[in-house]
C-alpha positions, 0 to 999 in steps of 0.5 A: 233512669235504670235502677242501678243508676238511681242507686249510684246517683246519691253517692255521686251527688254526695261526692261532688258536693263534698269539698274534701273530695278531689274535683271530678274530671271536667269531661265526666261532668260534661257527660253527666250534664248530657245524660241529664239533658237526655233524661229531661227531654224524655220526661218533662214532668217533675218525676225525675226530681221526686224520684231522686231527691238527691238532686235538690239536696246536691244543689242545696249542699253546694249553695251552703258551701262557704267557698265552693269549687268554681268547676262544681258551682258552674256544673251546679248552675248548668244542671239547675238550668237543665232541670228548670227547662220544663215549666213544672220542674221550674216551679218545683225548684222555685218552691225550694228557693233554689233558683233565686239563690243560684241565679238571683242577686244574692247568689254567685253574682255577688260573691268572690267566685264570680271572678272565675270565668267558668262560673260566669259561663255556667250562669249564662248557660244555666239561664239559657237552658231554662229559657223555654217558658214564660215563667223563666222569662219573667223570673229573669226580667223581674229580678233585674238579671237582664242588666247582668246579661247585657254587662256580660256581653263585654266580658273579658272571656270571649266565650262568656261574651258570645254566650251572653249575646246569644242568650239575649237573642234567645230571650228576645225571640221567646218573649216576642213569639210567646207573649204577642197576640197581634202583629207588632208596630213600632210603638213601645206599648206593643212589645211584650215587657221583657222584649221592650226592656231588651230593645230599649237597652239596644237602642240606648246602647246604639245612641251612646258614645261608648264604642264598646256598647255600640259594638255589642248591640251591633253584634246582638242584632247581627246574631238576631237577624242571622237566626230569626226570619220572623216579620217582627224583626223588620219592626225592630229594624225600623226603630234603629235603622236611622241610627245605624245608617248614621254610622256609615258617615259619622267619623266619630263612631268607629262602628263601620267594621261591624256593619258588613256582617249585619247587612249580610245577615239581613240580606239572607232574610226574606224579610229584608231581601224581599222588601222595597228599596230602603234596605238595598239603598242602605247596602248601596250606601255601605258599599260606597262609604265602607273602606275597601277592606270592610266593603270586600266581604259585604260585596262577595256576600251579596254576589252569593245571594239569589235575590238581589237587585242587579244594580246592587250586584254590579256595584258589589262586583265593582267593589271587588274589582277596584284593587285589580283595576288599580293594579292594571292602571298602575302598571302602565300609564297611559293605560295600554290595555282596557281597564277592568272598570268604567267607573268606581263605586267609591273614591279610587284614591282610597284603594291607591292609598292602601296599595301604596302602603307597605302595611296594607298592600299585601293584605288588601290584595290577598283579601280581594283575591280570596273573594274573587276565588270564592266568586269563581267557585260558584256554579253560576255567576250572578254577573259577567266578569271581564275575564281577559282584563282580570287575567291580565291584572293577575299576571301583572301582580305575579310580575310585580312579585318576582320583579319582572315588570318595571312600571313607569308610573310612581304608583306602579313602582311603589307597588312593585317594591312592596310586592317583591317576593311576597309569597302570600300574594303570589299564592293567592294570585295563582289560586285565582289564575287556576280558577279562571282556567275553567271560565270562558275567556282569556284565550288570547292571553294564553301565550303570555300567561305561560311565559309568566308561569314558566318564569316562575317554574324556572326561577330559583327564587320561587319558594317551594309553596309558590312553586306548588301553586304554580304547578297547579295553575300550569296543569289547569291551563295545560288542560285548557290549552289542549281543549283549544288546540283540538278546536283551533289547530294550535298544536304547534303552540301547544307542543312548544309549551309542553316541551318548555314545561318538561324541560323545566320539570327535568330540572325540578325533579333533580332539585336538592329540596325534597318539597320541590321534587315531591310537588314536581312528581305530583304535577307530573301525575296530574298531567298524565291523568288528564292528558295521557290520551293526547298525542302531543303530550305523549310525544313531548313526555316520552322524548324528555328525560322525565320518565327516567328521572321519575323512576330514579326517584323511587330510591329517593331518601325522602319517603314522601318523594318515594311515595309520589314517585310510585304514584307517578310511575304507576300513572306513567305505565299507562303510557309506557306499558299499557297503551293500546299503541306502543309509543315510538320510544316506548321500548326503552322502558322495561316494565318487568323491572318497574313492577319488580321495583314496586313490589320490592318497595311494597315488601321492604320500604321502611316507611308506610307512605311508599307502601301505601302508594304501591298498593294503591297503584296495583289496585288501579292497574287491576281495576283498569285490566292492566295486570294481565299484560304483566303476568298471570293476574292470579299470581300477581294478586297472590303475591301482593296478598302474601306481601301485605297481609303481615304489613305493620301499616293498617292502611296498607292491609286495608289497601290489600283488601281493596285490591282483593275486592276488585279482583273478586268482582272482576273474576266473578264478572269474567266467569259470567255471573250476572251482576257485579259485584257480588249480586245474589245468583240463581240456583242454576248458576250456583250449581254450575261449573263456574262456582267450583272454578271461582272457589279454586281461583280464590283458594289458589290466590290465598284470598280466604286466608287473608280475609279470615285473618283480617277479620281478627285484625287489631285495626277495626277498619280492616276487619270491617272491610274484610267482613263486607267482602266475605258477605259479598262473596257469600251472596254470590255463592249462596242464594238466600233460599239455600243458605240455611240448608248449607249449614247442615252439610259437610263431614264431621272433621270439616264441621269441627274445624269450621266451629273452631274458626267461628269461636276463634273469630268471635274473639276478635283481635285477641285471636290473631295468634291463633290464625297465624298457624293456619288454625287448628286444621282449617285449610284455607286453600280447600274449596269445599271447606271454604264453601262450608265456612261461607255458609256456616259462619255467622258473618252478620254477627261478626259484622254487627260486632265490628261496627260497634263503637269502641266505647259502646260499654263505657259510655253507658250512664251507669259506667259514667257514674261509676267512673265519677265515683272511682275518680273522686273516691271515698273520704276514707280512701283519700285520707292519708296517715300523717305518721 
């Protein structure tokens, strides 16, 4: 602790303990606790308390108050816990009788202020903080406070209840791992005293008739097995296993919903997953006896495990697929196609009952579909899935939802009526269909799948959110279709599907709903990005009205749509303007007009989104070497720079810097410098004609003016990016060995102007106005002056300054203590004259 802080701390403690003072801000108190936590971790001795007696005096003063503020009392409890985290400070506070008065039976536990949740929370957190040594453990156990902690597991405040459960786990772990000297057995006498008390309470709760007590103990065990992987957890489990297993079959105890998380945490522990068949037999029983809703999370969790018996995996995937199998069977009776399952794990009537109920059908299907999507996202699936049947089931769900399928079976009719226009189920099913596009299987159903997807794209009843998901699934399967048509010569089917897709897209681009127009443009952009090299795709796209309609949307009244139209047009240019082979009907597109429109948007659009999209597209064009076909790249970059440098949107300015970085890298590479971007170059290259040519190009494009002005930008990311670019340029022009020599070169007027620029740049964003006039004779288009500026200005200092956090001064402990004093004030300042 610094001397300044040690002088301020007594005043802060006195102000916080004074009931006449207004309460300090909770954020300041949290930061104060963080500071004390750092101090105590650095020095576990009693020196902090000896050098700052105001801390113990503060605790005593708060305890002496007849009605302390709940926030100050909570702060005091947490502070005492932090101070007592080391054994020697714990003993010191014990001698002062402070801990027993704070955490004992005669403390806040039995006062009216205990009704406040913040006080109970502070008590639990304080106990948890001190629980790092045996004296603290014995203090709590001997005082009977374990009963209090178990009671707090049922606290109405979920935060307090959760913290109490975590505290019991910590105490149990500390007791066993610090007080045992030999391997444990199931005999009570082998457990340390504190651990034995906790385990006895767990066992009693599990055997009680109280559902809340059972639930609390199951939560505690779930947390324990999730955080502790020690072998003694198996000994504890063996003592409660039979009781927990009985919960699977006892209808009188409603604890089944807690068991999935418990078994999953155990399965992740090597203590249980490597064990013999007893644990996995219990998991198998759980998959069989839990309801489909309860068993689903357990099944998908098991399938994510690396170590798991194959028969358990098969049973888990069967649980996941049961609702999907039921959908297939309900769609047609007798069954026209192969089902998903040969046999069920549990009674299929339970799934049928849930699917035929309006209150549970959609939620069960959404949960199942979410689990299937999670499973399909795994890099390596632990089991083989019947992809074709699964895809057919998903198509059936979508047809149920839009009323395109009228099943003959009573169950199918019931499900169809329930699911009609269920947007939630539609979105979930489309997500899984999109994920299936990356798996091998279902190719025989592609024609039928696109019939379903096109029906959704065409239907006026498809909601905008469902339409967006349909677009996403369609784009994924179109990519899959292209792969198949290349290998199977199915180009006629591909061309027909593409024509149908673009016909629908034409209508959707004219939709009165802006969300539909926006997602249609996003869909088009994705297609172009991935399929623009395919002949069938290009021909279908260019023979449709989609390109014209897309350009029209550059003038859409909605800014989000204009931004998406900019991005789509930018990608469309790779086909209409920049393709190596001119398209058959490409001459109808005027690239100069399109570029002019985008530049107009960049300079005049009142919303930031379209302008950001334009600068992003221009950068993409430049990066892929396309701007040379439009006009001289220098003029293009110069015009863009002059447009964006005064833009009010910092992300547009940042995008302009990205374009500058790409331009610098490409120009340096084109002129023959060895590595890009910005690799230090040899002295031979540095002195060559390329250096002068580079400087002239960069000055003509007004690049340096933009970069140096950006160093003073009021938005820090812009200044940071500009500084990085300048550092990169300097490394290209100045090898490290010649950098110091360069700082003494240049005539006096030039040195004066550079010195002025250096002083101005150090002012940061306050200097913005100085740079708008060109800056006191600094000619940013003079190659010699810019060369001198790169070699002279301390860019590393500016870089360090720009990368400091905005609160690097304010977050110091001294500043924090001053803030607290300023908040609470002094008694004299807060007293008012009544007359």
